[in-house]
C-alpha positions in Angstrom: 14.3 15.0 -5.5 11.7 13.8 -3.4 11.4 15.4 0.2 11.1 13.1 2.2 14.2 11.5 0.8 16.6 13.5 2.1 14.8 12.2 5.4 17.8 9.9 7.8 14.2 8.3 9.4 12.6 7.3 6.5 15.3 6.0 4.5 16.3 3.6 7.9 12.3 2.7 8.0 12.2 2.1 3.7 15.2 0.4 4.3 13.9 -1.9 6.5 10.7 -2.2 4.6 12.1 -3.2 1.7 14.5 -5.9 3.6 11.6 -7.2 5.6 9.2 -8.0 2.4 11.8 -9.1 0.0 13.1 -12.0 3.1 9.6 -12.8 3.2 8.5 -13.0 -0.7 11.4 -15.6 -1.0 8.9 -17.6 1.7 6.1 -17.7 -0.9 5.5 -22.0 -1.5 4.7 -22.5 -5.1 1.5 -23.8 -4.4 0.2 -20.7 -2.5 1.7 -18.8 -5.5 0.2 -20.4 -7.6 -3.6 -19.6 -5.7 -2.5 -16.5 -5.9 -2.1 -16.2 -9.3 -4.8 -18.8 -9.8 -7.4 -16.2 -8.3 -6.1 -13.7 -9.9 -6.4 -14.7 -13.0 -2.8 -14.2 -13.6 -2.5 -18.4 -13.9 -0.6 -19.8 -17.3 -1.3 -23.3 -16.7 1.7 -24.4 -15.1 3.0 -21.1 -13.4 1.9 -17.8 -12.9 2.1 -15.4 -16.3 2.4 -11.5 -15.6 2.9 -8.8 -18.7 4.6 -6.0 -15.8 6.4 -6.1 -12.5 2.9 -4.3 -10.9 1.6 -7.1 -11.6 3.8 -10.0 -10.1 3.8 -7.6 -7.3 -0.4 -7.8 -7.0 0.6 -11.7 -6.0 3.3 -11.0 -3.6 1.3 -8.8 -2.4 -0.9 -11.5 -1.7 0.7 -13.8 -0.7 2.4 -12.8 2.3 -0.6 -11.1 3.8 -3.7 -12.3 3.2 -3.1 -15.3 0.5 -6.5 -16.9 -0.8 -6.5 -20.2 0.1 -5.5 -22.4 2.9 -1.7 -20.8 2.9 0.3 -18.7 5.6 1.2 -15.5 5.3 4.5 -15.6 4.3 5.2 -12.5 6.2 4.5 -15.0 9.5 7.1 -17.0 7.7 9.7 -14.1 7.9 8.5 -12.6 11.8 9.2 -16.7 13.1 12.5 -16.3 11.1 13.9 -12.7 12.3 15.4 -11.3 15.2 16.1 -8.0 14.2 17.7 -6.3 17.5 15.1 -4.6 19.5 14.7 -0.9 18.8 16.0 -0.6 15.9 14.0 0.3 13.0 13.7 -3.1 11.4 12.4 -4.6 14.3 10.3 -1.5 14.2 9.0 -2.0 10.8 8.5 -5.9 11.0 5.7 -5.4 14.2 4.1 -2.3 12.2 3.7 -4.8 8.8 2.6 -7.5 11.2 -0.6 -4.6 12.1 -0.9 -3.3 8.0 -4.3 -2.8 7.1 -5.6 -2.9 3.6 -7.6 0.3 2.7 -7.7 3.2 -0.4 -6.4 6.5 -0.2 -7.0 9.5 -2.3 -3.3 11.3 -2.2 -3.8 15.6 -1.3 -1.3 17.8 -0.9 2.6 17.5 0.0 3.3 18.4 3.6 5.7 21.1 4.2 8.0 18.6 6.9 7.9 15.9 3.7 4.8 13.5 2.2 1.7 13.5 1.5 -1.4 14.9 3.6 -4.5 12.0 2.4 -7.5 10.7 3.5 -8.3 7.1 4.1 -11.2 6.6 1.9 -12.9 3.8 3.6 -12.5 5.3 7.5 -13.2 9.0 5.9 -9.7 9.5 8.1 -6.9 11.9 7.2 -3.1 10.7 7.2 0.8 11.8 6.8 2.2 9.0 4.0 4.9 8.4 3.8 6.1 6.9 0.5 9.1 8.8 -1.9 7.3 7.8 -5.1 3.8 8.7 -4.3 5.1 11.7 -3.4 5.4 12.7 -7.1 3.6 15.6 -8.1 1.6 13.6 -11.0 0.1 11.6 -8.2 -1.4 14.2 -6.6 -5.4 14.4 -6.5 -5.4 10.1 -7.7 -6.2 7.5 -5.9 -4.9 3.4 -4.6 -5.5 0.5 -3.2 -2.7 -1.0 -0.4 -1.9 -2.0 3.3 -0.5 0.5 5.4 1.3 0.7 8.4 2.0 3.2 11.1 5.2 4.5 12.1 5.4 7.1 14.4 3.1 10.4 13.4 3.1 9.1 9.2 2.0 6.0 7.3 3.9 3.4 5.0 2.6 1.8 2.4 3.9 -2.0 2.6 3.1 -3.8 -0.3 2.1 -3.8 -3.6 -0.5 -0.6 -4.5 -3.3 -0.3 -7.5 -4.3 2.5 -9.0 -7.6 3.3 -8.1 -9.5 5.7 -10.7 -13.8 6.5 -10.8 -13.9 3.4 -13.6 -12.4 0.6 -10.7 -14.3 1.8 -8.2 -17.1 1.4 -10.4 -16.5 -1.8 -11.2 -16.0 -2.7 -8.4 -19.4 -0.9 -7.0 -21.0 -3.6 -10.0 -21.5 -1.4 -12.1 -20.7 -1.8 -16.3 -18.2 0.4 -17.3 -17.1 0.3 -21.2 -14.0 -0.8 -23.3 -11.5 2.0 -23.6 -7.5 1.6 -23.6 -5.6 2.4 -21.1 -5.0 5.9 -19.8 -1.5 7.3 -20.3 -1.4 9.3 -17.2 -3.9 8.2 -13.7 -6.7 10.8 -13.4 -7.5 12.4 -10.4 -10.2 10.3 -8.5 -14.1 12.1 -8.1 -14.6 11.6 -5.0 -17.5 8.8 -4.7 -20.7 10.0 -3.8 -22.4 9.2 0.2 -23.9 6.3 -1.3 -21.0 4.8 -3.2 -19.2 5.4 0.1 -21.7 3.6 2.4 -21.3 0.5 -0.1 -17.6 0.5 -0.8 -17.3 0.0 3.3 -19.8 -2.9 3.3 -17.7 -5.0 0.2 -14.6 -4.3 2.0 -16.0 -6.5 5.1 -16.0 -9.3 2.6 -13.1 -11.3 2.5 -12.4 -11.0 -0.9 -12.8 -6.9 -2.0 -8.4 -7.0 -2.1 -8.9 -10.1 -4.6 -11.5 -8.2 -6.5 -10.6 -4.3 -6.4 -7.2 -5.8 -7.6 -8.2 -7.5 -10.5 -10.4 -4.3 -11.6 -7.4 -2.5 -11.7 -5.8 -5.1 -13.5 -8.5 -5.6 -15.9 -8.8 -2.1 -16.8 -4.7 -1.9 -17.9 -4.0 0.0 -15.0 -0.7 -1.7 -14.2 0.8 -3.0 -18.2 -0.6 -4.7 -20.4 -2.2 -8.7 -19.8 -0.1 -11.0 -20.5 -0.9 -13.1 -23.4 -2.1 -16.7 -23.2 
């Protein structure tokens, strides 16, 4: 069992996060969802198509936090419709979610107090990550892209996460990547060179960076087989 799963504070925060993100996802208009699906190459002509729930998660992540096109983030609608009790975990997470930042993070060793030591690749800063799924031993040394929100001494994922492999970074940086089957197990990330890191940080300033990174992970099969058209 995850060490975090036994911590009452983590359980309360994770439950609040689930309620907020579920509520926000229900406020995504069909037109906004269509725009995200087109941007991600998951549009079937009449509706979004996806081969795995993780692929749908990427569409919702964009629609909730930073939608492509002239759409209001669904999180803003959720905030306007919410009236959480002052001082509650719901209020704390709702405020943190509004400040969540998109980044790439490299997972390290488990922290004795629970969670995982990690490195924010784009900012070059260490962090303590609370995530009961990513805490699993199989993910040590792996990297992910997603939104992180600060909650006290730790940070939590907020929305979807996409695996980041050496090939994902090469594709985002514009280098050719040979076709190959998706790995059966997520490989550890090779720390990028100083030159590649500088380029990544520059590209991360561009508004389409999240979509390009998510699409790289999709096209490499890291979130399951793409849907057949």
